[in-house]
N, C-alpha and C positions, 0 to 999 in steps of 0.2 A: 154130559160130562165131556170136557176137553182132555184129550190124551196127547202128550208130547213124548213119544216113545213110551217108557214105563212110568212117566210122571203123569199123575191124574189131577186135574183141576175141576172144580165144580162147574155146573152148567152156567153159561154166560159169565165167564170169569172176567175180572177187571185187573189189568196189569199196569204196573208203574213203569213208564218209559225210562230208559237210561238218558240222563241229562248231565252234561259236564257242569261241575261246580254246583249242582243241585242235589242229585241223588246220592249223597254221601250217607254214611251209616246213621247219623242222627235224623236225617229226613226220612230215610227208609223206616226207621223205628216208628216214627209218627204215622207214616202211611200204613204200616202194618197194623197199628192200633185201630185204624179206621177201616180195615177190611180189605186192603189190597191183596189180591189172590196170589200174585207173583210179582217179584221186583227184579230190577237189574241194577248193576253197579253203574257208576259213571263210565263212559267209554274209555278204553285204555289203549294207548299207542303200542303197537307191536314192537316198534323200534325201541321205545323207552323200556319196555319189559325185558327184552332180550339183552339190553345193555345195563340191567340192574338199576334203572333209574328210580330214585326214591319215590318220586311222585306217582310213578306207575305201579310200583310194588305195593304201596300202601293201599291202593284201590282193590287189591286182591283180598283184603281183610273182610271176611264175611263170617257170620255166626249162624249157628243152627236155628236160632229163633227167627231168623230172617227167611228161612226156607218156605217155599221153593224160591231160589234165586239164580239168576244167570249172570255170568261175566261177559261183558261185551268188548270186543276187540276191533281195532281198525288199523289199516295199513295198506300199502300198495305193492309190497314185495312178497310173493308167495312163500318163499323160504322163511322169511322173517315171521310171517303170519302163522305158519305151521309151528315154528319153534315157540312162538308166543302162546299158541293154543295149548301146547304141551305143558308149558309153565303154568298157565291159568288152570288147566285141569288138575294140577297138583294142589290147588286150593279147594278142590272138591265142590265146585258149584253143581247145580242141578243141570244146567245147560251151558254150552259155549255159544254165544250169539255173535254174529259177524255184522259189523256196521257197514252197510252199503247205502246209507241214507243221509249222513251228516253233510249239510250243504255249505258249511263254513269254508270260505275261500282258501285259507291256508291249508286245509285238508283236501278239499275236493280238487283243487288245481294241481295237486301232486298225484292225483289218481286214486286217492284213498276215499273212504266214505262214499258220498254220492258220485264222486269222480269216477268210480268204477263203472257207472252206467254208460260211460263213453267207450268202455272196452268189455263188452259182454263175454267174449271168449275167455279173457283173463279172469273175469269174475267167476265163470263156471269152473275153470281150471283150478283156481285158488280154493274155491269152496269144496270141490271134490278132494283136494289134497288135505284140507283140514278135517273133513269128515273121516278120511281114511287114517288120520294121524292120532285121533283121540278116541277113547272109549266112553265118551259122553255124547248125549244128543247134541247135535249142532243145529242152530236155528239162524235165520237171517232177518235183518230189518233193512228195508230199502224204500225207494220212492217209485212213482209212476214212470219215470224216465228222466232224461237229462233236461229236456225242454218240451214245448208244445208239439214239436215236430218228431219227437221220439218217445211218445208215451206207449212203450211196448211192454208193459208190465205183464200182460197175459202170457206172452211168449217167454219172458224172463222167468216168471214164476214156474212155468213148466220145466224149463231147463235146470233151474236150481233144485226143483223137486227131484229130478233125475240124478242129481249128485248124491242124494241120500239125506238131505236135511229133513228135520222132523217137524218143522213149522216155519211159516213165513209171516212176518209183520210188514204191512204196507202202509206208509204214510201217503195220504191222498194228495200230494203235491209233487211237482217236478223239482229238480234241483234249481232250475232258473227262478222258480217262484220264491225260493227260500221259505219264509213263513208268511208271505203275503197272499192276498186273495183268499179264496175259499177252497177247502179241501174237496177234492172230487171223489166222492164215495162210489160213484157209478162204476168206475174201473176197479175199485176194490171188490165190489159185488161181482163184476165180470170174472175176476180171478176165482172167487169163491164158487161161482156157479159154473165154472168150466168143468165139464165132466171128467177131464183128465186129472184134475187136482184131487189128490187123496189125503194130503196133509192138512192140518189146521191152518186156516187163514185168519189172521188177527188184523183188525183195522185200527188205524191211528190217524188223528188229525181233527181238530176242532171239537173234541169232546169236552165241552165246558158246562154241560148241564145234563140232568137226568133224562130230559126229553130227547136230547141228541143221542144219548147212549141207547135208549130204547129204539129209536129209529134205525140206528146202525145195526142192531140185532134183527129187528122185525123186517126192515125194508131191504137190507143188503145181505142178510143171512150169515154174517161173519161168526166165527167160532168164539172169538173173544175180542175185547177192546183194550187197547193200550192208551193210557192217559199220560200226557206229558205236561205241557204248559198249564193245562187246566187244573193241575194239582199244586202248582207253585203258590204258596200262601193260602192254599185251600185244600189241605190234605184230607179234609173230611168229605171231599167230593166222592170218594169211594163209598162211604156210608150213605150219602145222599142218593147215589145212583142205585145201590143195592136196595134201599128202602123203596125207591120208586119202582124198580123192576118187580119187587116182591109184593107190593101193596097197591100199586097204581096211583099213589098220591105222593106229594112232595113232603119231605121231612121238615119238621120245624127248624127254622134257621138257628144257628148257634148264637147265643147271647154274647155280649162283649165280655162278660165274666168268663164264659167258657173259652173264648178266644185268648184272653189274657192268661188263663191257666195253661192253655195249650202252648202259648209262646214261652211261658215260664218252663214248662217241661222240656220243650225243644231246646231252649238255651242250656238247661242243666245237662241234657244229653250231649249237646255239642261241646260243652266244657269238659264233661267226663271223658269224651273220646279224644278231643283235640287239645284240651288245655287252653291256657291263656298265652298270648292274645288271640291266637288263631280261632279258637272257639267263639270268641266275641265277634271278630271281623266277619266270619263266614255266616253268622246268623243275620247280619244286617240286611241281606237281600230278601229276607222273609218278612220282616216287620211291616213294611208298607203294604204288603199283600194281605197279611193277617187283619189289618185294621183299615183296609180300603173302604172309603165311603163315610168314615166318621167325620162329622162337621168340626171345623176349626182344629184340625189335627196337625197342621204343619209344624208348629213349634215342638210338639211332643215327638213327631216323627224325626225332626232334626236331632233331638236329644238321643233318641234311640240309636241313630246311626253315627253318633259321635262320642258317646260316653264309652269309656274303656273299663270301668270298674263293675264287676258283676253285681255287687250289692246295690249299686246305684241304679242299674238297669232293672233289677227286681223291684226296687222301690218305685221306679217309674211305671212299671207294669201295674203296681198297686194303685198308683195315681190314675192311670187310665181306667182301671176297673171302677174306681170310685167316681170319676168324673162322668163316665158314660154308663149309667146304671140302667141298661136295657139290653 
């Protein structure tokens, strides 16, 4: 069993990573159906939150049926991050998570996200201030280091643990790698196997199959796994991995009918939460992933990402189901 302060998760838990423009309430709803053990909101700008920015405030909307859930914050000014953490705590998440891993240039070059890996003393100071400011468990998500010459995550993890955080998630790439190359799980394992580390260590990066998940647990000993891009358009990956971990065999793949029903449910939820046209537009990023690999699908895909009427999209999903009866 994994414990994050008073929060208890089952043995070998699978967590949904925070992803901008992806892990909104409708996507979280679907991932929860397939067994995600814990989820996180899209990451939220501390500056936007303390300035009452509408885009930031709406990301605080969480519901009890999503629990356990964390709210993730990013920023480079300690005072703003502390104030934002207090505001986020008012939404009553299960944890406050600090983003020290986002590699996007406009964030990292300002010193936020993975940019904080260039200023470890500031990272430690800011983390400590947030821990002391809220009455919720604080966790951190970060990377191995800024680049190949500064992969100092073992030391960073120790120093962050000393601030009082309750868990750390490590993406197995440097900021310089962005999402290229292969995630280095050996350093994640080195953090987990460091005798000084007492808090849970969660691994992240390249978990796109049940076999990869089992290797992460068995070979590197992590306490949990966080899944990001591997869940986009494939939220059933949580169920696939759990089945593999529990039974030692792969789950039967979803049929096209099951995928079209899932896309239908996802669209309904998106419309319920966001209305039109936003609920239509924000679903478009998921369709090509749901139906990846279907032969002669280009024309249907183009329709899925251009049609604006919900009923026409539902009819198109019926057409897909009838055309690909397998």
